[in-house]
N, C-alpha and C positions, 0 to 999 in steps of 0.2 A: 172386831178383828177375829172373825171366826174362820179365816182361811178360805172363805169363798170369794170368788171374783167373777166379774162379768167377762165373757169372751167376746171377741170381735164378731159383729153380726155377719152372717153369710147370706148371699143372695142367690136365688136359683139362676142357672144359666141355660141358654138355649143354644145348643150346638147345631141346630138345623137352619141357621140363618143363611139365606141365599148369598152366594159370592158375587152375584150380579148387582146387588144393591149395596150402596155405601151407607154407612151410618150417618146420621145428621152431623154436619160440621166437618166431615171427611171430604176433602177436595181431591178430585182426580184431574190431572192436567193433560191436555191434548198435546201431542208431540208436534203438531204443525203450528200452533199459534200461542202456546203457553197460557191459555185461558182455562179456567175450570170447566171440566166436561160435566155439566149438570144440566138441569132443565134450562130453557131459554129465558133466563132472568133479564130484566131490562138493563141492569148494570153490565152484564156480560155483552149484550148486543152493543151498548154504547162503547164499551172498551174495544170491541172489534172494529169500531168505526172512529177511533181516535184520530184526530187531525182533519176530520170532515166538517164541512160547513152545514149547520143546521139552524132551524128555528125551533126553539123549545118553548112550549106553551105551559105556563104555570097558573094555578088558581090559588089565591089566598083568601079563603072564605071569611076569615075574621077581620079582614082589612077593608076599610071603606075607600081608601085611596087606590090601592093596588089589588082590586078584586081579581082581575085577570091581567097577566103580563106576559109579553113575548120577548124572549132573549134571542137575539140573532148573533151567531158567532160560531166559533170552532170548538169542537169537543177536545178538551185537553186531558182530562182524567174522569173516571167514573168509579164510584165506590158503591157499596151496598146501600148507603143512605144519602149519598151526595153526588153532585155533578159539578165539575169545574169546567167553565167555558171562558173563552177569551173573545173579545170583540175587536177585530183588527181595525175597524174604522175609528174607534175611540181609544183603543189601548187598554180598556177596562177588562178586568178579570172578575168572574163571578163564581162564588161558592154557593151552590143552590141545593136545597134539601129535596130529595127525591119524593118525599111525602106529598109535596105540592105539585109535582109534575103531572100534567094531564096527557100530553102526547108530544112527539117530536116529528118534525118534517125535515127529511133529508133533501138536499139539493143535488145529490148525485146518487149513484148506485150504492146500496148498502151491503156490507158483509154480514152474514148471519151464520152462526154456528150452533148446532144442536147436538145432542148426544150421538146421533147416528149419521149426521150429515153436515157438510159445510156448503153453504150456498151463497151466491151473490145475486141480489135481485135488481 
């Protein structure tokens, strides 16, 4: 007990950060569609096309029975690491991990939103 103590550490700051760039984890929302205005991540494209009929192609490399699987249905929800689809023919709902998603085929025009534009293909 010599009266000395450790002060809280301080970290250098950079006040020259561009205001055009958002720090990681900071989400800017579009006024037209309430989706994050970030790079064109797959989950954002899938969210923009919620309710559309698709064929989602998945590959499960560690499985001998389900090496490749196609899910035919409607996009219900999409998150950063998952896709929720429903199959109107069977009534089944699927919670699918994005890590296994290879590609998606849309059966109608898709909506696409990017930082600088919003397009329909």
